PyMOL commands that place a pseudoatom at each C-alpha (Angstrom):
pseudoatom trace, name=CA, resn=MET, resi=1, chain=A, elem=C, hetatm=0, pos=[0.000, 0.000, 0.000]
pseudoatom trace, name=CA, resn=ASP, resi=2, chain=A, elem=C, hetatm=0, pos=[1.238, 3.519, -0.821]
pseudoatom trace, name=CA, resn=GLU, resi=3, chain=A, elem=C, hetatm=0, pos=[2.370, 5.666, 2.108]
pseudoatom trace, name=CA, resn=ASP, resi=4, chain=A, elem=C, hetatm=0, pos=[-0.031, 8.448, 1.070]
pseudoatom trace, name=CA, resn=THR, resi=5, chain=A, elem=C, hetatm=0, pos=[-3.076, 6.188, 1.228]
pseudoatom trace, name=CA, resn=GLN, resi=6, chain=A, elem=C, hetatm=0, pos=[-2.928, 5.150, 4.858]
pseudoatom trace, name=CA, resn=THR, resi=7, chain=A, elem=C, hetatm=0, pos=[-6.227, 4.569, 6.567]
pseudoatom trace, name=CA, resn=THR, resi=8, chain=A, elem=C, hetatm=0, pos=[-6.984, 4.706, 10.229]
pseudoatom trace, name=CA, resn=THR, resi=9, chain=A, elem=C, hetatm=0, pos=[-8.470, 1.533, 11.604]
pseudoatom trace, name=CA, resn=LEU, resi=10, chain=A, elem=C, hetatm=0, pos=[-11.339, 2.376, 13.886]
pseudoatom trace, name=CA, resn=PRO, resi=11, chain=A, elem=C, hetatm=0, pos=[-13.788, 0.114, 15.633]
pseudoatom trace, name=CA, resn=SER, resi=12, chain=A, elem=C, hetatm=0, pos=[-16.863, -0.576, 13.509]
pseudoatom trace, name=CA, resn=SER, resi=13, chain=A, elem=C, hetatm=0, pos=[-19.119, 0.266, 16.401]
pseudoatom trace, name=CA, resn=PRO, resi=14, chain=A, elem=C, hetatm=0, pos=[-18.741, 2.020, 19.737]
pseudoatom trace, name=CA, resn=SER, resi=15, chain=A, elem=C, hetatm=0, pos=[-19.280, -1.224, 21.599]
pseudoatom trace, name=CA, resn=ASP, resi=16, chain=A, elem=C, hetatm=0, pos=[-16.054, -2.599, 20.065]
pseudoatom trace, name=CA, resn=SER, resi=17, chain=A, elem=C, hetatm=0, pos=[-14.002, -0.116, 22.069]
pseudoatom trace, name=CA, resn=VAL, resi=18, chain=A, elem=C, hetatm=0, pos=[-16.170, 0.614, 25.118]
pseudoatom trace, name=CA, resn=SER, resi=19, chain=A, elem=C, hetatm=0, pos=[-15.849, -1.745, 28.046]
pseudoatom trace, name=CA, resn=SER, resi=20, chain=A, elem=C, hetatm=0, pos=[-18.095, -1.780, 31.057]
pseudoatom trace, name=CA, resn=SER, resi=21, chain=A, elem=C, hetatm=0, pos=[-16.187, -3.635, 33.748]
pseudoatom trace, name=CA, resn=ALA, resi=22, chain=A, elem=C, hetatm=0, pos=[-17.839, -1.886, 36.686]
pseudoatom trace, name=CA, resn=PRO, resi=23, chain=A, elem=C, hetatm=0, pos=[-21.365, -3.070, 37.522]
pseudoatom trace, name=CA, resn=ASP, resi=24, chain=A, elem=C, hetatm=0, pos=[-22.549, 0.449, 38.490]
pseudoatom trace, name=CA, resn=ALA, resi=25, chain=A, elem=C, hetatm=0, pos=[-21.136, 2.046, 35.363]
pseudoatom trace, name=CA, resn=GLY, resi=26, chain=A, elem=C, hetatm=0, pos=[-24.480, 2.136, 33.508]
pseudoatom trace, name=CA, resn=THR, resi=27, chain=A, elem=C, hetatm=0, pos=[-24.622, 5.909, 33.233]
pseudoatom trace, name=CA, resn=ASN, resi=28, chain=A, elem=C, hetatm=0, pos=[-20.888, 6.201, 32.653]
pseudoatom trace, name=CA, resn=ALA, resi=29, chain=A, elem=C, hetatm=0, pos=[-21.062, 3.526, 29.952]
pseudoatom trace, name=CA, resn=ALA, resi=30, chain=A, elem=C, hetatm=0, pos=[-23.849, 5.407, 28.177]
pseudoatom trace, name=CA, resn=VAL, resi=31, chain=A, elem=C, hetatm=0, pos=[-21.852, 8.627, 28.323]
pseudoatom trace, name=CA, resn=ASP, resi=32, chain=A, elem=C, hetatm=0, pos=[-18.722, 6.798, 27.179]
pseudoatom trace, name=CA, resn=ALA, resi=33, chain=A, elem=C, hetatm=0, pos=[-20.655, 5.201, 24.304]
pseudoatom trace, name=CA, resn=ALA, resi=34, chain=A, elem=C, hetatm=0, pos=[-22.061, 8.576, 23.258]
pseudoatom trace, name=CA, resn=THR, resi=35, chain=A, elem=C, hetatm=0, pos=[-18.601, 10.137, 23.446]
pseudoatom trace, name=CA, resn=GLN, resi=36, chain=A, elem=C, hetatm=0, pos=[-17.155, 7.264, 21.454]
pseudoatom trace, name=CA, resn=ILE, resi=37, chain=A, elem=C, hetatm=0, pos=[-19.844, 7.612, 18.767]
pseudoatom trace, name=CA, resn=ASP, resi=38, chain=A, elem=C, hetatm=0, pos=[-19.152, 11.339, 18.543]
pseudoatom trace, name=CA, resn=PHE, resi=39, chain=A, elem=C, hetatm=0, pos=[-15.410, 10.658, 18.281]
pseudoatom trace, name=CA, resn=LEU, resi=40, chain=A, elem=C, hetatm=0, pos=[-15.879, 7.978, 15.597]
pseudoatom trace, name=CA, resn=ILE, resi=41, chain=A, elem=C, hetatm=0, pos=[-18.152, 10.198, 13.510]
pseudoatom trace, name=CA, resn=LYS, resi=42, chain=A, elem=C, hetatm=0, pos=[-15.653, 13.057, 13.649]
pseudoatom trace, name=CA, resn=GLN, resi=43, chain=A, elem=C, hetatm=0, pos=[-12.778, 10.705, 12.744]
pseudoatom trace, name=CA, resn=PHE, resi=44, chain=A, elem=C, hetatm=0, pos=[-14.684, 9.272, 9.785]
pseudoatom trace, name=CA, resn=ILE, resi=45, chain=A, elem=C, hetatm=0, pos=[-15.652, 12.768, 8.591]
pseudoatom trace, name=CA, resn=THR, resi=46, chain=A, elem=C, hetatm=0, pos=[-12.009, 13.865, 8.775]
pseudoatom trace, name=CA, resn=GLU, resi=47, chain=A, elem=C, hetatm=0, pos=[-10.815, 10.750, 6.944]
pseudoatom trace, name=CA, resn=LEU, resi=48, chain=A, elem=C, hetatm=0, pos=[-13.517, 11.155, 4.295]
pseudoatom trace, name=CA, resn=ASP, resi=49, chain=A, elem=C, hetatm=0, pos=[-12.557, 14.811, 3.760]
pseudoatom trace, name=CA, resn=GLU, resi=50, chain=A, elem=C, hetatm=0, pos=[-8.895, 13.835, 3.341]
pseudoatom trace, name=CA, resn=ILE, resi=51, chain=A, elem=C, hetatm=0, pos=[-9.761, 11.120, 0.823]
pseudoatom trace, name=CA, resn=LYS, resi=52, chain=A, elem=C, hetatm=0, pos=[-12.000, 13.505, -1.128]
pseudoatom trace, name=CA, resn=GLU, resi=53, chain=A, elem=C, hetatm=0, pos=[-9.178, 16.052, -1.307]
pseudoatom trace, name=CA, resn=LYS, resi=54, chain=A, elem=C, hetatm=0, pos=[-6.741, 13.406, -2.601]
pseudoatom trace, name=CA, resn=LEU, resi=55, chain=A, elem=C, hetatm=0, pos=[-9.328, 12.283, -5.152]
pseudoatom trace, name=CA, resn=LYS, resi=56, chain=A, elem=C, hetatm=0, pos=[-9.721, 15.863, -6.307]
pseudoatom trace, name=CA, resn=GLU, resi=57, chain=A, elem=C, hetatm=0, pos=[-5.953, 16.212, -6.808]
pseudoatom trace, name=CA, resn=GLN, resi=58, chain=A, elem=C, hetatm=0, pos=[-5.638, 12.903, -8.679]
pseudoatom trace, name=CA, resn=ARG, resi=59, chain=A, elem=C, hetatm=0, pos=[-8.611, 13.684, -10.941]
pseudoatom trace, name=CA, resn=SER, resi=60, chain=A, elem=C, hetatm=0, pos=[-7.090, 17.060, -11.747]
pseudoatom trace, name=CA, resn=MET, resi=61, chain=A, elem=C, hetatm=0, pos=[-3.786, 15.442, -12.725]
pseudoatom trace, name=CA, resn=VAL, resi=62, chain=A, elem=C, hetatm=0, pos=[-5.552, 12.939, -15.004]
pseudoatom trace, name=CA, resn=LYS, resi=63, chain=A, elem=C, hetatm=0, pos=[-7.698, 15.656, -16.557]
pseudoatom trace, name=CA, resn=ASP, resi=64, chain=A, elem=C, hetatm=0, pos=[-4.641, 17.824, -17.254]
pseudoatom trace, name=CA, resn=ALA, resi=65, chain=A, elem=C, hetatm=0, pos=[-2.827, 14.899, -18.899]
pseudoatom trace, name=CA, resn=ILE, resi=66, chain=A, elem=C, hetatm=0, pos=[-5.792, 14.222, -21.173]
pseudoatom trace, name=CA, resn=ILE, resi=67, chain=A, elem=C, hetatm=0, pos=[-6.518, 17.831, -22.113]
pseudoatom trace, name=CA, resn=THR, resi=68, chain=A, elem=C, hetatm=0, pos=[-2.931, 18.583, -23.116]
pseudoatom trace, name=CA, resn=ASN, resi=69, chain=A, elem=C, hetatm=0, pos=[-2.861, 15.680, -25.607]
pseudoatom trace, name=CA, resn=VAL, resi=70, chain=A, elem=C, hetatm=0, pos=[-3.085, 16.982, -29.224]
pseudoatom trace, name=CA, resn=GLU, resi=71, chain=A, elem=C, hetatm=0, pos=[-4.889, 13.916, -30.579]
pseudoatom trace, name=CA, resn=TYR, resi=72, chain=A, elem=C, hetatm=0, pos=[-7.488, 14.190, -27.813]
pseudoatom trace, name=CA, resn=LYS, resi=73, chain=A, elem=C, hetatm=0, pos=[-7.946, 17.913, -28.543]
pseudoatom trace, name=CA, resn=ASP, resi=74, chain=A, elem=C, hetatm=0, pos=[-8.654, 17.203, -32.232]
pseudoatom trace, name=CA, resn=ALA, resi=75, chain=A, elem=C, hetatm=0, pos=[-11.169, 14.474, -31.373]
pseudoatom trace, name=CA, resn=ASP, resi=76, chain=A, elem=C, hetatm=0, pos=[-12.809, 16.722, -28.780]
pseudoatom trace, name=CA, resn=ASP, resi=77, chain=A, elem=C, hetatm=0, pos=[-13.261, 19.516, -31.331]
pseudoatom trace, name=CA, resn=GLY, resi=78, chain=A, elem=C, hetatm=0, pos=[-14.957, 17.052, -33.697]
pseudoatom trace, name=CA, resn=VAL, resi=79, chain=A, elem=C, hetatm=0, pos=[-17.278, 15.879, -30.931]
pseudoatom trace, name=CA, resn=LYS, resi=80, chain=A, elem=C, hetatm=0, pos=[-18.191, 19.471, -30.068]
pseudoatom trace, name=CA, resn=ALA, resi=81, chain=A, elem=C, hetatm=0, pos=[-19.129, 20.201, -33.682]
pseudoatom trace, name=CA, resn=ALA, resi=82, chain=A, elem=C, hetatm=0, pos=[-21.250, 17.039, -33.873]
pseudoatom trace, name=CA, resn=ASN, resi=83, chain=A, elem=C, hetatm=0, pos=[-22.964, 17.855, -30.568]
pseudoatom trace, name=CA, resn=LYS, resi=84, chain=A, elem=C, hetatm=0, pos=[-23.756, 21.364, -31.784]
pseudoatom trace, name=CA, resn=ARG, resi=85, chain=A, elem=C, hetatm=0, pos=[-25.427, 19.935, -34.898]
pseudoatom trace, name=CA, resn=LYS, resi=86, chain=A, elem=C, hetatm=0, pos=[-27.264, 17.345, -32.785]
pseudoatom trace, name=CA, resn=LYS, resi=87, chain=A, elem=C, hetatm=0, pos=[-28.601, 20.089, -30.484]
pseudoatom trace, name=CA, resn=GLU, resi=88, chain=A, elem=C, hetatm=0, pos=[-29.815, 22.137, -33.443]
pseudoatom trace, name=CA, resn=ILE, resi=89, chain=A, elem=C, hetatm=0, pos=[-31.756, 19.127, -34.777]
pseudoatom trace, name=CA, resn=ALA, resi=90, chain=A, elem=C, hetatm=0, pos=[-33.184, 18.370, -31.310]
pseudoatom trace, name=CA, resn=ASN, resi=91, chain=A, elem=C, hetatm=0, pos=[-34.375, 21.982, -30.973]
pseudoatom trace, name=CA, resn=VAL, resi=92, chain=A, elem=C, hetatm=0, pos=[-36.218, 21.761, -34.312]
pseudoatom trace, name=CA, resn=ILE, resi=93, chain=A, elem=C, hetatm=0, pos=[-37.908, 18.540, -33.185]
pseudoatom trace, name=CA, resn=ALA, resi=94, chain=A, elem=C, hetatm=0, pos=[-38.732, 19.938, -29.728]
pseudoatom trace, name=CA, resn=ASP, resi=95, chain=A, elem=C, hetatm=0, pos=[-40.403, 22.925, -31.391]
pseudoatom trace, name=CA, resn=GLN, resi=96, chain=A, elem=C, hetatm=0, pos=[-43.175, 20.715, -32.788]
pseudoatom trace, name=CA, resn=ALA, resi=97, chain=A, elem=C, hetatm=0, pos=[-46.535, 21.054, -31.020]
pseudoatom trace, name=CA, resn=SER, resi=98, chain=A, elem=C, hetatm=0, pos=[-46.888, 17.342, -30.254]
pseudoatom trace, name=CA, resn=VAL, resi=99, chain=A, elem=C, hetatm=0, pos=[-43.438, 17.204, -28.670]
pseudoatom trace, name=CA, resn=ARG, resi=100, chain=A, elem=C, hetatm=0, pos=[-44.075, 20.338, -26.577]
pseudoatom trace, name=CA, resn=GLN, resi=101, chain=A, elem=C, hetatm=0, pos=[-47.324, 18.770, -25.365]
pseudoatom trace, name=CA, resn=ALA, resi=102, chain=A, elem=C, hetatm=0, pos=[-45.492, 15.547, -24.400]
pseudoatom trace, name=CA, resn=GLN, resi=103, chain=A, elem=C, hetatm=0, pos=[-42.808, 17.553, -22.543]
pseudoatom trace, name=CA, resn=GLU, resi=104, chain=A, elem=C, hetatm=0, pos=[-45.487, 19.408, -20.576]
pseudoatom trace, name=CA, resn=GLN, resi=105, chain=A, elem=C, hetatm=0, pos=[-47.114, 16.073, -19.722]
pseudoatom trace, name=CA, resn=ILE, resi=106, chain=A, elem=C, hetatm=0, pos=[-43.714, 14.792, -18.485]
pseudoatom trace, name=CA, resn=ARG, resi=107, chain=A, elem=C, hetatm=0, pos=[-43.262, 17.838, -16.226]
pseudoatom trace, name=CA, resn=SER, resi=108, chain=A, elem=C, hetatm=0, pos=[-46.768, 17.421, -14.828]
pseudoatom trace, name=CA, resn=LEU, resi=109, chain=A, elem=C, hetatm=0, pos=[-46.235, 13.719, -14.120]
pseudoatom trace, name=CA, resn=GLN, resi=110, chain=A, elem=C, hetatm=0, pos=[-42.873, 14.415, -12.444]
pseudoatom trace, name=CA, resn=GLU, resi=111, chain=A, elem=C, hetatm=0, pos=[-44.461, 17.007, -10.148]
pseudoatom trace, name=CA, resn=SER, resi=112, chain=A, elem=C, hetatm=0, pos=[-47.245, 14.556, -9.276]
pseudoatom trace, name=CA, resn=ALA, resi=113, chain=A, elem=C, hetatm=0, pos=[-44.708, 11.831, -8.502]
pseudoatom trace, name=CA, resn=LYS, resi=114, chain=A, elem=C, hetatm=0, pos=[-42.725, 14.173, -6.208]
pseudoatom trace, name=CA, resn=THR, resi=115, chain=A, elem=C, hetatm=0, pos=[-45.871, 15.188, -4.336]
pseudoatom trace, name=CA, resn=ILE, resi=116, chain=A, elem=C, hetatm=0, pos=[-46.950, 11.580, -3.859]
pseudoatom trace, name=CA, resn=GLU, resi=117, chain=A, elem=C, hetatm=0, pos=[-43.436, 10.538, -2.745]
pseudoatom trace, name=CA, resn=LYS, resi=118, chain=A, elem=C, hetatm=0, pos=[-43.418, 13.262, -0.068]
pseudoatom trace, name=CA, resn=LYS, resi=119, chain=A, elem=C, hetatm=0, pos=[-46.822, 12.170, 1.234]
pseudoatom trace, name=CA, resn=LEU, resi=120, chain=A, elem=C, hetatm=0, pos=[-45.809, 8.503, 1.097]
pseudoatom trace, name=CA, resn=SER, resi=121, chain=A, elem=C, hetatm=0, pos=[-42.649, 9.239, 3.085]
pseudoatom trace, name=CA, resn=SER, resi=122, chain=A, elem=C, hetatm=0, pos=[-44.687, 10.860, 5.827]
pseudoatom trace, name=CA, resn=TYR, resi=123, chain=A, elem=C, hetatm=0, pos=[-47.154, 7.959, 5.938]
pseudoatom trace, name=CA, resn=LEU, resi=124, chain=A, elem=C, hetatm=0, pos=[-44.341, 5.396, 5.949]
pseudoatom trace, name=CA, resn=LYS, resi=125, chain=A, elem=C, hetatm=0, pos=[-42.845, 7.059, 9.033]
pseudoatom trace, name=CA, resn=GLN, resi=126, chain=A, elem=C, hetatm=0, pos=[-46.253, 6.902, 10.721]
pseudoatom trace, name=CA, resn=TYR, resi=127, chain=A, elem=C, hetatm=0, pos=[-46.592, 3.246, 9.664]
pseudoatom trace, name=CA, resn=VAL, resi=128, chain=A, elem=C, hetatm=0, pos=[-43.237, 2.320, 11.200]
pseudoatom trace, name=CA, resn=ASP, resi=129, chain=A, elem=C, hetatm=0, pos=[-44.074, 4.198, 14.401]
pseudoatom trace, name=CA, resn=THR, resi=130, chain=A, elem=C, hetatm=0, pos=[-47.544, 2.628, 14.625]
pseudoatom trace, name=CA, resn=PHE, resi=131, chain=A, elem=C, hetatm=0, pos=[-46.828, -0.980, 13.674]
pseudoatom trace, name=CA, resn=ASN, resi=132, chain=A, elem=C, hetatm=0, pos=[-43.174, -1.139, 14.778]
pseudoatom trace, name=CA, resn=THR, resi=133, chain=A, elem=C, hetatm=0, pos=[-42.168, -2.944, 11.579]
pseudoatom trace, name=CA, resn=ARG, resi=134, chain=A, elem=C, hetatm=0, pos=[-40.156, -1.935, 8.542]
pseudoatom trace, name=CA, resn=THR, resi=135, chain=A, elem=C, hetatm=0, pos=[-41.848, -4.197, 6.005]
pseudoatom trace, name=CA, resn=ILE, resi=136, chain=A, elem=C, hetatm=0, pos=[-45.111, -3.732, 4.166]
pseudoatom trace, name=CA, resn=GLU, resi=137, chain=A, elem=C, hetatm=0, pos=[-46.886, -5.667, 1.453]
pseudoatom trace, name=CA, resn=ASP, resi=138, chain=A, elem=C, hetatm=0, pos=[-47.951, -3.605, -1.564]
pseudoatom trace, name=CA, resn=ALA, resi=139, chain=A, elem=C, hetatm=0, pos=[-51.235, -3.965, -3.469]
pseudoatom trace, name=CA, resn=GLN, resi=140, chain=A, elem=C, hetatm=0, pos=[-49.688, -6.605, -5.767]
pseudoatom trace, name=CA, resn=GLY, resi=141, chain=A, elem=C, hetatm=0, pos=[-48.570, -8.730, -2.827]
pseudoatom trace, name=CA, resn=ARG, resi=142, chain=A, elem=C, hetatm=0, pos=[-44.863, -7.846, -3.084]
pseudoatom trace, name=CA, resn=LEU, resi=143, chain=A, elem=C, hetatm=0, pos=[-43.022, -7.366, 0.182]
pseudoatom trace, name=CA, resn=LYS, resi=144, chain=A, elem=C, hetatm=0, pos=[-41.362, -3.940, 0.476]
pseudoatom trace, name=CA, resn=GLU, resi=145, chain=A, elem=C, hetatm=0, pos=[-38.821, -2.769, 3.040]
pseudoatom trace, name=CA, resn=ILE, resi=146, chain=A, elem=C, hetatm=0, pos=[-39.074, 0.694, 4.571]
pseudoatom trace, name=CA, resn=VAL, resi=147, chain=A, elem=C, hetatm=0, pos=[-35.613, 2.225, 4.913]
pseudoatom trace, name=CA, resn=THR, resi=148, chain=A, elem=C, hetatm=0, pos=[-34.425, 5.338, 6.664]
pseudoatom trace, name=CA, resn=LEU, resi=149, chain=A, elem=C, hetatm=0, pos=[-31.686, 7.312, 4.944]
pseudoatom trace, name=CA, resn=TYR, resi=150, chain=A, elem=C, hetatm=0, pos=[-29.280, 9.458, 6.948]
pseudoatom trace, name=CA, resn=LYS, resi=151, chain=A, elem=C, hetatm=0, pos=[-26.997, 11.762, 5.054]
pseudoatom trace, name=CA, resn=LEU, resi=152, chain=A, elem=C, hetatm=0, pos=[-24.447, 14.329, 6.171]
pseudoatom trace, name=CA, resn=VAL, resi=153, chain=A, elem=C, hetatm=0, pos=[-24.647, 17.685, 4.408]
pseudoatom trace, name=CA, resn=ALA, resi=154, chain=A, elem=C, hetatm=0, pos=[-23.002, 21.009, 5.093]
pseudoatom trace, name=CA, resn=LYS, resi=155, chain=A, elem=C, hetatm=0, pos=[-25.128, 23.275, 7.251]
pseudoatom trace, name=CA, resn=THR, resi=156, chain=A, elem=C, hetatm=0, pos=[-25.942, 26.590, 5.652]
pseudoatom trace, name=CA, resn=SER, resi=157, chain=A, elem=C, hetatm=0, pos=[-25.825, 29.672, 7.824]
pseudoatom trace, name=CA, resn=GLU, resi=158, chain=A, elem=C, hetatm=0, pos=[-29.109, 31.507, 7.997]
for i in range(1, 158): cmd.bond("trace and resi %d" % i, "trace and resi %d" % (i + 1))
show_as sticks, trace
zoom trace
């Protein structure tokens, strides 16, 4: 393994590194577990940020190597000309009344799907809370699993 691509080995769960040897350490164990989870999350975030930065650098190097190649540049210019012609043809086709009507229908259906998905998400949460299960059978008899998705995003300042 390359020296620059070292990874830190961390326990896969807080219980791997938290020990509760004292019988009256219930509260302390919970605090230790919470602290350990916080520590692990911060470590993983730091490691992920470092990997993303290295990926960014490597991608930039590859991109620079490709762009500076003369043969690639010639091929790229040909592709750009073909894409320009393709876009012009697509615009002529999209200008037809039947195609505009179909595009409006697509937008309307997409908005309907988004609205239904939002409502469904809310009802699925209520279903899980009410029935304490993460599976449901749909109208066709297929078993579906209800999943919760957690994602880390940058917080915007308001």
